[in-house]
C-alpha positions, 0 to 999 in steps of 0.5 A: 597560823591557828585554825579555829572551828566554827560549827552551824546546823544548815536546813533546807525544806524540798517540797515535804521533805526537810533536810538538815545537816551539821557541818564544821568550816576552818577559820583562822583563829589566834591564840585565844581561840576566838576567830581572827579579825584583820589587824589595822594600822590605827595612825601613820605619822609623817615621814621624818628624816633620822641620820640618813634614813626615812623614818615612818611612825605607825601603830598597829592594833589587833583584837586578838594581839596576834603578832602581825607582818606589815608590808611596806611600799613606796609610790613616786609621783602617784605611780603605783605602789612597790616594795621597799627593798632599802632596808637599813639596820634599826626600828621595829622591821616588818616581821611579828610586830606586837600590836596591843597594849592597854592604858591605865584604864585598861582601854585596848590601844594600838602598839607603836612602831617606827620603820626606817628607810634607806630611801636614796638606796631604791633602785631605780634611784628616787629623785631629791624633788619626786613626791613620795607616799609610803603605805604600811599594809598589816596582816597576821593571816587576814591583811588589813587596809593599808594606811599611807603617809602624806606626800613628801619630798626627800628634799623636804626632810633635809636630803 
């Protein structure tokens, strides 16, 4: 991660004396040198079946265009979230993902990605009728808010 520098001047008055100080603080920065902002998951699609995997489509955006990692987690029947461990070959992966593209009018848009999950290979096993939610949380040194799918079951996807 790159580090940017922000200069500041702080002043205070103690009785009749004024005290001033020039300081420097390190802040996360992007390749353009601007202060880093947390990446965002702009949208997340409904889960669909692709061969023997569950596909989760999502759109990432980062103002500084920083490559972004994502944490993909699932929750069963309203329980706590657990990291996805059963990842088949294919999809966009979870590390160093692109975050920004421009449309034909030079308006910044997010970058679309898809994550493939071998849900039936998770341990402990997920039942065909267990209600599932998948959450994608972005991070480029700063962590953005996670966005989750609606609830679904493996049976509803045709497994």
